[in-house]
N, CA, C and O atoms as CSV, one atom per row, in Angstrom:
chain,resi,resn,atom,element,x,y,z
A,1,UNK,N,N,52.752,144.831,205.281
A,1,UNK,CA,C,52.796,143.392,205.176
A,1,UNK,C,C,53.338,142.802,206.471
A,1,UNK,O,O,54.357,143.257,206.988
A,2,UNK,N,N,52.653,141.784,206.994
A,2,UNK,CA,C,53.072,141.148,208.234
A,2,UNK,C,C,54.284,140.270,208.021
A,2,UNK,O,O,54.437,139.631,206.979
A,3,UNK,N,N,55.137,140.248,209.020
A,3,UNK,CA,C,56.242,139.310,208.981
A,3,UNK,C,C,55.722,137.953,209.415
A,3,UNK,O,O,54.891,137.851,210.317
A,4,UNK,N,N,56.220,136.914,208.764
A,4,UNK,CA,C,55.828,135.561,209.156
A,4,UNK,C,C,56.424,135.256,210.523
A,4,UNK,O,O,57.602,135.512,210.771
A,5,UNK,N,N,55.598,134.708,211.405
A,5,UNK,CA,C,56.086,134.354,212.726
A,5,UNK,C,C,56.970,133.125,212.632
A,5,UNK,O,O,56.689,132.190,211.881
A,6,UNK,N,N,58.027,133.144,213.396
A,6,UNK,CA,C,58.912,131.991,213.425
A,6,UNK,C,C,58.372,130.983,214.430
A,6,UNK,O,O,57.762,131.363,215.429
A,7,UNK,N,N,58.593,129.711,214.170
A,7,UNK,CA,C,58.135,128.723,215.146
A,7,UNK,C,C,58.929,128.845,216.439
A,7,UNK,O,O,60.035,129.386,216.454
A,8,UNK,N,N,58.353,128.337,217.522
A,8,UNK,CA,C,59.025,128.404,218.814
A,8,UNK,C,C,60.316,127.596,218.807
A,8,UNK,O,O,61.274,127.933,219.503
A,9,UNK,N,N,60.333,126.550,218.033
A,9,UNK,CA,C,61.556,125.771,217.841
A,9,UNK,C,C,61.593,125.357,216.371
A,9,UNK,O,O,60.556,125.327,215.708
A,10,UNK,N,N,62.761,125.045,215.873
A,10,UNK,CA,C,62.858,124.703,214.447
A,10,UNK,C,C,62.011,123.478,214.109
A,10,UNK,O,O,61.902,122.539,214.898
A,11,UNK,N,N,61.416,123.513,212.921
A,11,UNK,CA,C,60.640,122.375,212.473
A,11,UNK,C,C,61.582,121.258,212.051
A,11,UNK,O,O,62.611,121.504,211.422
A,12,UNK,N,N,61.225,120.044,212.399
A,12,UNK,CA,C,62.042,118.893,212.007
A,12,UNK,C,C,61.763,118.561,210.540
A,12,UNK,O,O,60.811,119.068,209.946
A,13,UNK,N,N,62.592,117.717,209.980
A,13,UNK,CA,C,62.381,117.268,208.608
A,13,UNK,C,C,61.041,116.579,208.453
A,13,UNK,O,O,60.359,116.748,207.443
A,14,UNK,N,N,60.662,115.795,209.466
A,14,UNK,CA,C,59.368,115.104,209.408
A,14,UNK,C,C,58.214,116.103,209.435
A,14,UNK,O,O,57.235,115.929,208.709
A,15,UNK,N,N,58.311,117.153,210.264
A,15,UNK,CA,C,57.260,118.169,210.315
A,15,UNK,C,C,57.061,118.825,208.952
A,15,UNK,O,O,55.929,119.008,208.503
A,16,UNK,N,N,58.154,119.173,208.305
A,16,UNK,CA,C,58.072,119.791,206.982
A,16,UNK,C,C,57.515,118.813,205.960
A,16,UNK,O,O,56.702,119.189,205.115
A,17,UNK,N,N,57.951,117.553,206.033
A,17,UNK,CA,C,57.447,116.515,205.133
A,17,UNK,C,C,55.938,116.350,205.310
A,17,UNK,O,O,55.203,116.291,204.325
A,18,UNK,N,N,55.477,116.277,206.551
A,18,UNK,CA,C,54.053,116.112,206.824
A,18,UNK,C,C,53.260,117.302,206.283
A,18,UNK,O,O,52.220,117.124,205.650
A,19,UNK,N,N,53.747,118.493,206.531
A,19,UNK,CA,C,53.039,119.692,206.044
A,19,UNK,C,C,52.983,119.723,204.520
A,19,UNK,O,O,51.960,120.086,203.940
A,20,UNK,N,N,54.092,119.339,203.870
A,20,UNK,CA,C,54.122,119.305,202.414
A,20,UNK,C,C,53.089,118.301,201.891
A,20,UNK,O,O,52.307,118.616,200.994
A,21,UNK,N,N,53.093,117.109,202.452
A,21,UNK,CA,C,52.165,116.082,201.980
A,21,UNK,C,C,50.723,116.465,202.279
A,21,UNK,O,O,49.829,116.151,201.492
A,22,UNK,N,N,50.478,117.133,203.394
A,22,UNK,CA,C,49.123,117.578,203.711
A,22,UNK,C,C,48.648,118.607,202.686
A,22,UNK,O,O,47.488,118.580,202.276
A,23,UNK,N,N,49.522,119.499,202.276
A,23,UNK,CA,C,49.178,120.478,201.240
A,23,UNK,C,C,48.808,119.761,199.949
A,23,UNK,O,O,47.827,120.121,199.297
A,24,UNK,N,N,49.592,118.743,199.576
A,24,UNK,CA,C,49.312,117.997,198.349
A,24,UNK,C,C,47.967,117.265,198.447
A,24,UNK,O,O,47.228,117.191,197.465
A,25,UNK,N,N,47.652,116.728,199.619
A,25,UNK,CA,C,46.360,116.057,199.817
A,25,UNK,C,C,45.230,117.071,199.699
A,25,UNK,O,O,44.204,116.785,199.081
A,26,UNK,N,N,45.405,118.243,200.281
A,26,UNK,CA,C,44.367,119.269,200.213
A,26,UNK,C,C,44.167,119.750,198.771
A,26,UNK,O,O,43.038,120.020,198.360
A,27,UNK,N,N,45.256,119.857,198.002
A,27,UNK,CA,C,45.134,120.213,196.586
A,27,UNK,C,C,44.344,119.146,195.830
A,27,UNK,O,O,43.496,119.469,194.998
A,28,UNK,N,N,44.623,117.877,196.120
A,28,UNK,CA,C,43.904,116.785,195.464
A,28,UNK,C,C,42.423,116.814,195.812
A,28,UNK,O,O,41.579,116.685,194.925
A,29,UNK,N,N,42.097,116.979,197.081
A,29,UNK,CA,C,40.686,116.992,197.474
A,29,UNK,C,C,39.958,118.210,196.905
A,29,UNK,O,O,38.777,118.129,196.568
A,30,UNK,N,N,40.663,119.339,196.799
A,30,UNK,CA,C,40.043,120.522,196.174
A,30,UNK,C,C,39.753,120.239,194.702
A,30,UNK,O,O,38.704,120.623,194.186
A,31,UNK,N,N,40.685,119.568,194.031
A,31,UNK,CA,C,40.475,119.222,192.622
A,31,UNK,C,C,39.304,118.250,192.481
A,31,UNK,O,O,38.457,118.421,191.605
A,32,UNK,N,N,39.256,117.235,193.338
A,32,UNK,CA,C,38.186,116.241,193.242
A,32,UNK,C,C,36.817,116.842,193.508
A,32,UNK,O,O,35.821,116.374,192.957
A,33,UNK,N,N,36.750,117.871,194.344
A,33,UNK,CA,C,35.462,118.499,194.640
A,33,UNK,C,C,35.111,119.600,193.638
A,33,UNK,O,O,33.991,120.110,193.653
A,34,UNK,N,N,36.048,119.968,192.776
A,34,UNK,CA,C,35.771,120.997,191.763
A,34,UNK,C,C,34.904,120.411,190.651
A,34,UNK,O,O,34.679,119.202,190.587
A,35,UNK,N,N,34.430,121.282,189.789
A,35,UNK,CA,C,33.582,120.850,188.677
A,35,UNK,C,C,34.337,119.898,187.748
A,35,UNK,O,O,33.771,118.915,187.270
A,36,UNK,N,N,35.604,120.187,187.494
A,36,UNK,CA,C,36.405,119.338,186.616
A,36,UNK,C,C,36.623,117.973,187.257
A,36,UNK,O,O,36.482,116.937,186.607
A,37,UNK,N,N,36.969,117.988,188.536
A,37,UNK,CA,C,37.235,116.742,189.239
A,37,UNK,C,C,36.014,115.852,189.368
A,37,UNK,O,O,36.134,114.627,189.348
A,38,UNK,N,N,34.834,116.456,189.503
A,38,UNK,CA,C,33.606,115.671,189.636
A,38,UNK,C,C,33.263,114.943,188.352
A,38,UNK,O,O,32.621,113.893,188.381
A,39,UNK,N,N,33.690,115.498,187.219
A,39,UNK,CA,C,33.379,114.881,185.932
A,39,UNK,C,C,34.501,113.986,185.420
A,39,UNK,O,O,34.395,113.410,184.337
A,40,UNK,N,N,35.571,113.870,186.191
A,40,UNK,CA,C,36.679,113.004,185.807
A,40,UNK,C,C,36.448,111.641,186.432
A,40,UNK,O,O,36.170,111.536,187.627
A,41,UNK,N,N,36.565,110.608,185.631
A,41,UNK,CA,C,36.364,109.267,186.182
A,41,UNK,C,C,37.724,108.679,186.559
A,41,UNK,O,O,38.625,108.578,185.727
A,42,UNK,N,N,37.851,108.300,187.814
A,42,UNK,CA,C,39.065,107.670,188.312
A,42,UNK,C,C,38.774,106.200,188.562
A,42,UNK,O,O,37.656,105.822,188.912
A,43,UNK,N,N,39.790,105.388,188.377
A,43,UNK,CA,C,39.631,103.967,188.640
A,43,UNK,C,C,39.805,103.657,190.124
A,43,UNK,O,O,39.584,102.523,190.547
A,44,UNK,N,N,40.201,104.660,190.923
A,44,UNK,CA,C,40.435,104.466,192.349
A,44,UNK,C,C,39.510,105.377,193.147
A,44,UNK,O,O,39.062,106.412,192.653
A,45,UNK,N,N,39.232,104.984,194.377
A,45,UNK,CA,C,38.441,105.841,195.247
A,45,UNK,C,C,39.330,106.943,195.828
A,45,UNK,O,O,40.550,106.921,195.660
A,46,UNK,N,N,38.715,107.892,196.504
A,46,UNK,CA,C,39.438,109.055,197.017
A,46,UNK,C,C,40.527,108.663,198.018
A,46,UNK,O,O,41.627,109.213,197.977
A,47,UNK,N,N,40.234,107.721,198.912
A,47,UNK,CA,C,41.217,107.311,199.912
A,47,UNK,C,C,42.458,106.697,199.251
A,47,UNK,O,O,43.579,106.932,199.703
A,48,UNK,N,N,42.264,105.925,198.202
A,48,UNK,CA,C,43.402,105.319,197.485
A,48,UNK,C,C,44.226,106.393,196.787
A,48,UNK,O,O,45.455,106.330,196.790
A,49,UNK,N,N,43.563,107.376,196.192
A,49,UNK,CA,C,44.285,108.481,195.544
A,49,UNK,C,C,45.123,109.247,196.569
A,49,UNK,O,O,46.258,109.632,196.287
A,50,UNK,N,N,44.561,109.465,197.756
A,50,UNK,CA,C,45.288,110.176,198.811
A,50,UNK,C,C,46.493,109.367,199.263
A,50,UNK,O,O,47.579,109.917,199.443
A,51,UNK,N,N,46.307,108.064,199.448
A,51,UNK,CA,C,47.442,107.202,199.821
A,51,UNK,C,C,48.551,107.283,198.780
A,51,UNK,O,O,49.730,107.349,199.127
A,52,UNK,N,N,48.176,107.278,197.514
A,52,UNK,CA,C,49.173,107.354,196.437
A,52,UNK,C,C,49.934,108.678,196.460
A,52,UNK,O,O,51.143,108.701,196.230
A,53,UNK,N,N,49.238,109.770,196.733
A,53,UNK,CA,C,49.899,111.084,196.826
A,53,UNK,C,C,50.891,111.089,197.981
A,53,UNK,O,O,52.008,111.587,197.837
A,54,UNK,N,N,50.494,110.541,199.118
A,54,UNK,CA,C,51.373,110.536,200.288
A,54,UNK,C,C,52.594,109.654,200.055
A,54,UNK,O,O,53.699,110.014,200.460
A,55,UNK,N,N,52.411,108.513,199.413
A,55,UNK,CA,C,53.510,107.567,199.216
A,55,UNK,C,C,54.418,107.936,198.035
A,55,UNK,O,O,55.504,107.374,197.890
A,56,UNK,N,N,53.980,108.870,197.201
A,56,UNK,CA,C,54.773,109.279,196.043
A,56,UNK,C,C,56.029,110.023,196.498
A,56,UNK,O,O,56.045,110.640,197.562
A,57,UNK,N,N,57.066,109.957,195.690
A,57,UNK,CA,C,58.320,110.655,195.983
A,57,UNK,C,C,58.048,112.157,196.061
A,57,UNK,O,O,57.481,112.719,195.124
A,58,UNK,N,N,58.436,112.823,197.156
A,58,UNK,CA,C,58.165,114.253,197.311
A,58,UNK,C,C,58.753,115.083,196.163
A,58,UNK,O,O,59.923,114.939,195.809
A,59,UNK,N,N,57.934,115.933,195.605
A,59,UNK,CA,C,58.350,116.801,194.514
A,59,UNK,C,C,58.088,116.225,193.144
A,59,UNK,O,O,58.239,116.923,192.141
A,60,UNK,N,N,57.695,114.961,193.080
A,60,UNK,CA,C,57.446,114.322,191.782
A,60,UNK,C,C,56.008,113.818,191.671
A,60,UNK,O,O,55.736,112.918,190.876
A,61,UNK,N,N,55.097,114.371,192.441
A,61,UNK,CA,C,53.723,113.883,192.470
A,61,UNK,C,C,53.030,113.980,191.110
A,61,UNK,O,O,52.262,113.085,190.755
A,62,UNK,N,N,53.277,115.019,190.356
A,62,UNK,CA,C,52.589,115.217,189.073
A,62,UNK,C,C,53.530,115.050,187.893
A,62,UNK,O,O,53.312,115.632,186.831
A,63,UNK,N,N,54.572,114.257,188.078
A,63,UNK,CA,C,55.573,114.075,187.039
A,63,UNK,C,C,55.513,112.641,186.528
A,63,UNK,O,O,55.411,111.697,187.312
A,64,UNK,N,N,55.576,112.487,185.209
A,64,UNK,CA,C,55.517,111.149,184.626
A,64,UNK,C,C,56.916,110.567,184.459
A,64,UNK,O,O,57.906,111.299,184.459
A,65,UNK,N,N,56.988,109.257,184.316
A,65,UNK,CA,C,58.265,108.578,184.084
A,65,UNK,C,C,58.900,109.045,182.779
A,65,UNK,O,O,60.124,109.118,182.677
A,66,UNK,N,N,58.082,109.360,181.785
A,66,UNK,CA,C,58.591,109.841,180.500
A,66,UNK,C,C,59.338,111.160,180.671
A,66,UNK,O,O,60.386,111.366,180.060
A,67,UNK,N,N,58.799,112.051,181.501
A,67,UNK,CA,C,59.447,113.340,181.747
A,67,UNK,C,C,60.782,113.160,182.462
A,67,UNK,O,O,61.722,113.918,182.227
A,68,UNK,N,N,60.863,112.170,183.325
A,68,UNK,CA,C,62.076,111.958,184.119
A,68,UNK,C,C,63.152,111.166,183.390
A,68,UNK,O,O,64.325,111.232,183.758
A,69,UNK,N,N,62.771,110.426,182.374
A,69,UNK,CA,C,63.719,109.518,181.715
A,69,UNK,C,C,64.904,110.234,181.078
A,69,UNK,O,O,65.983,109.651,180.974
A,70,UNK,N,N,64.734,111.461,180.657
A,70,UNK,CA,C,65.825,112.187,179.994
A,70,UNK,C,C,66.638,113.051,180.955
A,70,UNK,O,O,67.579,113.720,180.528
A,71,UNK,N,N,66.292,113.049,182.246
A,71,UNK,CA,C,66.974,113.911,183.212
A,71,UNK,C,C,68.020,113.130,184.008
A,71,UNK,O,O,67.854,111.942,184.284
A,72,UNK,N,N,69.095,113.821,184.367
A,72,UNK,CA,C,70.100,113.228,185.249
A,72,UNK,C,C,69.589,113.298,186.693
A,72,UNK,O,O,68.599,113.973,186.976
A,73,UNK,N,N,70.264,112.602,187.592
A,73,UNK,CA,C,69.846,112.624,188.991
A,73,UNK,C,C,69.931,114.034,189.584
A,73,UNK,O,O,69.083,114.425,190.386
A,74,UNK,N,N,70.944,114.786,189.192
A,74,UNK,CA,C,71.076,116.168,189.668
A,74,UNK,C,C,69.914,117.021,189.174
A,74,UNK,O,O,69.373,117.829,189.930
A,75,UNK,N,N,69.529,116.852,187.923
A,75,UNK,CA,C,68.400,117.602,187.375
A,75,UNK,C,C,67.085,117.207,188.049
A,75,UNK,O,O,66.223,118.052,188.289
A,76,UNK,N,N,66.943,115.922,188.350
A,76,UNK,CA,C,65.741,115.465,189.054
A,76,UNK,C,C,65.684,116.078,190.448
A,76,UNK,O,O,64.630,116.541,190.883
A,77,UNK,N,N,66.819,116.082,191.150
A,77,UNK,CA,C,66.855,116.684,192.490
A,77,UNK,C,C,66.564,118.175,192.438
A,77,UNK,O,O,65.872,118.696,193.313
A,78,UNK,N,N,67.079,118.875,191.425
A,78,UNK,CA,C,66.785,120.306,191.268
A,78,UNK,C,C,65.301,120.533,190.991
A,78,UNK,O,O,64.706,121.475,191.514
A,79,UNK,N,N,64.704,119.670,190.168
A,79,UNK,CA,C,63.274,119.757,189.870
A,79,UNK,C,C,62.456,119.534,191.144
A,79,UNK,O,O,61.520,120.282,191.427
A,80,UNK,N,N,62.812,118.509,191.901
A,80,UNK,CA,C,62.120,118.223,193.157
A,80,UNK,C,C,62.234,119.398,194.119
A,80,UNK,O,O,61.247,119.811,194.729
A,81,UNK,N,N,63.439,119.928,194.250
A,81,UNK,CA,C,63.676,121.039,195.158
A,81,UNK,C,C,62.828,122.250,194.794
A,81,UNK,O,O,62.213,122.866,195.664
A,82,UNK,N,N,62.794,122.590,193.513
A,82,UNK,CA,C,62.030,123.765,193.093
A,82,UNK,C,C,60.528,123.556,193.301
A,82,UNK,O,O,59.826,124.483,193.703
A,83,UNK,N,N,60.036,122.351,193.033
A,83,UNK,CA,C,58.607,122.090,193.232
A,83,UNK,C,C,58.237,122.130,194.708
A,83,UNK,O,O,57.196,122.679,195.070
A,84,UNK,N,N,59.073,121.556,195.558
A,84,UNK,CA,C,58.797,121.557,196.993
A,84,UNK,C,C,58.837,122.984,197.538
A,84,UNK,O,O,57.962,123.384,198.306
A,85,UNK,N,N,59.846,123.744,197.141
A,85,UNK,CA,C,59.951,125.136,197.623
A,85,UNK,C,C,58.771,125.980,197.162
A,85,UNK,O,O,58.294,126.831,197.913
A,86,UNK,N,N,58.293,125.761,195.942
A,86,UNK,CA,C,57.165,126.560,195.456
A,86,UNK,C,C,55.883,126.234,196.224
A,86,UNK,O,O,55.038,127.108,196.418
A,87,UNK,N,N,55.736,124.992,196.657
A,87,UNK,CA,C,54.550,124.611,197.427
A,87,UNK,C,C,54.624,125.144,198.848
A,87,UNK,O,O,53.605,125.540,199.414
A,88,UNK,N,N,55.806,125.158,199.426
A,88,UNK,CA,C,55.966,125.491,200.842
A,88,UNK,C,C,56.222,126.974,201.099
A,88,UNK,O,O,56.733,127.324,202.163
A,89,UNK,N,N,55.888,127.842,200.174
A,89,UNK,CA,C,56.108,129.271,200.372
A,89,UNK,C,C,54.898,129.927,201.028
A,89,UNK,O,O,53.791,129.389,201.003
A,90,UNK,N,N,55.127,131.078,201.606
A,90,UNK,CA,C,54.049,131.888,202.149
A,90,UNK,C,C,53.409,131.310,203.392
A,90,UNK,O,O,54.082,130.732,204.245
A,91,UNK,N,N,52.095,131.474,203.484
A,91,UNK,CA,C,51.378,131.067,204.683
A,91,UNK,C,C,51.157,129.558,204.769
A,91,UNK,O,O,50.644,129.072,205.777
A,92,UNK,N,N,51.532,128.814,203.740
A,92,UNK,CA,C,51.348,127.371,203.784
A,92,UNK,C,C,52.315,126.690,204.742
A,92,UNK,O,O,52.051,125.583,205.212
A,93,UNK,N,N,53.429,127.347,205.032
A,93,UNK,CA,C,54.402,126.760,205.944
A,93,UNK,C,C,53.896,126.771,207.380
A,93,UNK,O,O,54.179,125.848,208.144
A,94,UNK,N,N,53.156,127.798,207.751
A,94,UNK,CA,C,52.598,127.912,209.095
A,94,UNK,C,C,51.076,127.987,208.996
A,94,UNK,O,O,50.503,129.060,209.185
A,95,UNK,N,N,50.416,126.875,208.705
A,95,UNK,CA,C,48.975,126.924,208.431
A,95,UNK,C,C,48.108,127.181,209.641
A,95,UNK,O,O,46.928,127.488,209.471
A,96,UNK,N,N,48.621,127.075,210.846
A,96,UNK,CA,C,47.792,127.214,212.037
A,96,UNK,C,C,47.766,128.631,212.595
A,96,UNK,O,O,47.285,128.843,213.708
A,97,UNK,N,N,48.268,129.593,211.854
A,97,UNK,CA,C,48.295,130.967,212.338
A,97,UNK,C,C,46.882,131.504,212.568
A,97,UNK,O,O,46.652,132.243,213.526
A,98,UNK,N,N,45.944,131.146,211.710
A,98,UNK,CA,C,44.563,131.621,211.840
A,98,UNK,C,C,43.678,130.458,212.266
A,98,UNK,O,O,42.833,129.999,211.497
A,99,UNK,N,N,43.872,129.989,213.477
A,99,UNK,CA,C,43.152,128.809,213.946
A,99,UNK,C,C,41.642,129.020,213.956
A,99,UNK,O,O,40.888,128.072,213.738
A,100,UNK,N,N,41.196,130.230,214.201
A,100,UNK,CA,C,39.759,130.483,214.259
A,100,UNK,C,C,39.107,130.328,212.894
A,100,UNK,O,O,37.934,129.966,212.804
A,101,UNK,N,N,39.858,130.599,211.828
A,101,UNK,CA,C,39.313,130.514,210.480
A,101,UNK,C,C,39.307,129.085,209.941
A,101,UNK,O,O,38.658,128.799,208.935
A,102,UNK,N,N,40.024,128.199,210.607
A,102,UNK,CA,C,40.171,126.843,210.111
A,102,UNK,C,C,38.940,126.019,210.449
A,102,UNK,O,O,38.461,126.034,211.583
A,103,UNK,N,N,38.437,125.309,209.467
A,103,UNK,CA,C,37.287,124.450,209.679
A,103,UNK,C,C,37.793,123.128,210.246
A,103,UNK,O,O,38.692,122.506,209.681
A,104,UNK,N,N,37.213,122.703,211.361
A,104,UNK,CA,C,37.622,121.458,212.011
A,104,UNK,C,C,36.658,120.347,211.630
A,104,UNK,O,O,35.748,119.998,212.382
A,105,UNK,N,N,36.876,119.816,210.470
A,105,UNK,CA,C,36.060,118.692,210.037
A,105,UNK,C,C,36.875,117.833,209.077
A,105,UNK,O,O,37.884,118.266,208.520
A,106,UNK,N,N,36.421,116.652,208.910
A,106,UNK,CA,C,37.086,115.729,207.993
A,106,UNK,C,C,36.718,116.151,206.577
A,106,UNK,O,O,35.565,116.035,206.161
A,107,UNK,N,N,37.710,116.639,205.847
A,107,UNK,CA,C,37.415,117.183,204.527
A,107,UNK,C,C,37.944,116.301,203.403
A,107,UNK,O,O,37.877,116.683,202.235
A,108,UNK,N,N,38.459,115.146,203.736
A,108,UNK,CA,C,38.925,114.234,202.696
A,108,UNK,C,C,38.670,112.805,203.125
A,108,UNK,O,O,38.133,112.575,204.208
A,109,UNK,N,N,39.036,111.853,202.313
A,109,UNK,CA,C,38.672,110.460,202.506
A,109,UNK,C,C,39.415,109.696,203.580
A,109,UNK,O,O,39.142,108.510,203.764
A,110,UNK,N,N,40.336,110.308,204.295
A,110,UNK,CA,C,41.085,109.624,205.341
A,110,UNK,C,C,40.925,110.350,206.671
A,110,UNK,O,O,40.800,111.574,206.715
A,111,UNK,N,N,40.930,109.586,207.742
A,111,UNK,CA,C,40.928,110.180,209.068
A,111,UNK,C,C,42.341,110.594,209.455
A,111,UNK,O,O,43.309,110.224,208.792
A,112,UNK,N,N,42.450,111.358,210.525
A,112,UNK,CA,C,43.742,111.880,210.968
A,112,UNK,C,C,44.723,110.764,211.307
A,112,UNK,O,O,45.878,110.810,210.883
A,113,UNK,N,N,44.284,109.769,212.058
A,113,UNK,CA,C,45.173,108.686,212.478
A,113,UNK,C,C,45.670,107.893,211.276
A,113,UNK,O,O,46.851,107.558,211.192
A,114,UNK,N,N,44.769,107.595,210.350
A,114,UNK,CA,C,45.164,106.840,209.158
A,114,UNK,C,C,46.148,107.640,208.309
A,114,UNK,O,O,47.116,107.083,207.793
A,115,UNK,N,N,45.907,108.945,208.162
A,115,UNK,CA,C,46.811,109.782,207.390
A,115,UNK,C,C,48.193,109.848,208.052
A,115,UNK,O,O,49.214,109.807,207.366
A,116,UNK,N,N,48.222,109.949,209.376
A,116,UNK,CA,C,49.501,109.972,210.093
A,116,UNK,C,C,50.260,108.662,209.920
A,116,UNK,O,O,51.479,108.670,209.751
A,117,UNK,N,N,49.554,107.551,209.959
A,117,UNK,CA,C,50.188,106.240,209.792
A,117,UNK,C,C,50.795,106.106,208.394
A,117,UNK,O,O,51.929,105.651,208.246
A,118,UNK,N,N,50.047,106.499,207.388
A,118,UNK,CA,C,50.547,106.417,206.012
A,118,UNK,C,C,51.727,107.369,205.823
A,118,UNK,O,O,52.711,107.013,205.174
A,119,UNK,N,N,51.637,108.565,206.379
A,119,UNK,CA,C,52.716,109.538,206.262
A,119,UNK,C,C,53.969,109.042,206.976
A,119,UNK,O,O,55.078,109.220,206.472
A,120,UNK,N,N,53.806,108.422,208.142
A,120,UNK,CA,C,54.947,107.855,208.862
A,120,UNK,C,C,55.630,106.769,208.021
A,120,UNK,O,O,56.857,106.725,207.937
A,121,UNK,N,N,54.831,105.900,207.403
A,121,UNK,CA,C,55.398,104.850,206.547
A,121,UNK,C,C,56.115,105.447,205.345
A,121,UNK,O,O,57.174,104.964,204.943
A,122,UNK,N,N,55.535,106.500,204.771
A,122,UNK,CA,C,56.183,107.170,203.632
A,122,UNK,C,C,57.494,107.815,204.066
A,122,UNK,O,O,58.485,107.751,203.338
A,123,UNK,N,N,57.511,108.440,205.250
A,123,UNK,CA,C,58.727,109.066,205.765
A,123,UNK,C,C,59.834,108.024,205.952
A,123,UNK,O,O,60.999,108.287,205.652
A,124,UNK,N,N,59.465,106.858,206.443
A,124,UNK,CA,C,60.453,105.803,206.664
A,124,UNK,C,C,61.021,105.244,205.370
A,124,UNK,O,O,62.096,104.644,205.376
A,125,UNK,N,N,60.319,105.432,204.265
A,125,UNK,CA,C,60.785,104.864,202.998
A,125,UNK,C,C,61.359,105.891,202.019
A,125,UNK,O,O,61.774,105.514,200.923
A,126,UNK,N,N,61.395,107.175,202.382
A,126,UNK,CA,C,61.906,108.170,201.428
A,126,UNK,C,C,63.425,108.186,201.411
A,126,UNK,O,O,64.083,107.622,202.285
A,127,UNK,N,N,63.958,108.840,200.404
A,127,UNK,CA,C,65.407,108.894,200.220
A,127,UNK,C,C,66.062,109.956,201.097
A,127,UNK,O,O,65.381,110.780,201.708
A,128,UNK,N,N,67.366,109.925,201.149
A,128,UNK,CA,C,68.131,110.856,201.990
A,128,UNK,C,C,68.078,112.292,201.474
A,128,UNK,O,O,68.356,113.217,202.237
A,129,UNK,N,N,67.736,112.505,200.221
A,129,UNK,CA,C,67.627,113.858,199.676
A,129,UNK,C,C,66.641,114.678,200.498
A,129,UNK,O,O,66.908,115.839,200.806
A,130,UNK,N,N,65.517,114.091,200.853
A,130,UNK,CA,C,64.506,114.790,201.633
A,130,UNK,C,C,64.869,114.795,203.105
A,130,UNK,O,O,64.785,115.834,203.759
A,131,UNK,N,N,65.275,113.636,203.642
A,131,UNK,CA,C,65.572,113.550,205.067
A,131,UNK,C,C,66.717,114.462,205.465
A,131,UNK,O,O,66.731,114.987,206.578
A,132,UNK,N,N,67.684,114.660,204.567
A,132,UNK,CA,C,68.832,115.514,204.883
A,132,UNK,C,C,68.483,116.989,204.729
A,132,UNK,O,O,69.255,117.850,205.147
A,133,UNK,N,N,67.335,117.291,204.137
A,133,UNK,CA,C,66.928,118.691,203.988
A,133,UNK,C,C,67.737,119.431,202.940
A,133,UNK,O,O,67.940,120.640,203.052
A,134,UNK,N,N,68.198,118.724,201.927
A,134,UNK,CA,C,69.036,119.355,200.901
A,134,UNK,C,C,68.212,120.127,199.886
A,134,UNK,O,O,68.761,120.665,198.924
A,135,UNK,N,N,66.905,120.187,200.087
A,135,UNK,CA,C,66.066,120.922,199.144
A,135,UNK,C,C,65.777,122.332,199.631
A,135,UNK,O,O,64.824,122.962,199.174
A,136,UNK,N,N,66.581,122.827,200.543
A,136,UNK,CA,C,66.470,124.173,201.103
A,136,UNK,C,C,65.250,124.250,201.936
A,136,UNK,O,O,64.959,125.300,202.508
């Protein structure tokens, strides 16, 4: 088994946030292009769904308000931490290791610049739990 290569310099909180949100966007686009996703009717277009995923609180993308209503803030933070860590494990943390295998095309409803702008706005509005890196 190969050891994961370490980055040349430590990743910033924003770098990790961007990578996490990109993974969530890729999961959404994979779902939308699947057989189940094609037969699901959404009231929003793909670009709006992607914006919503990016702007959602990290770690709570697939969680309803009903599920959160009975949890304390500590329990919510633990839930967020575990969900973020489970997404960011393995080769997903360093996705550019196999650059030759990566397809260079627009595979979702937003362009790179627009996605970066939305992600920057989301980063500026998130809570200190994520910015401080307390989710390990």
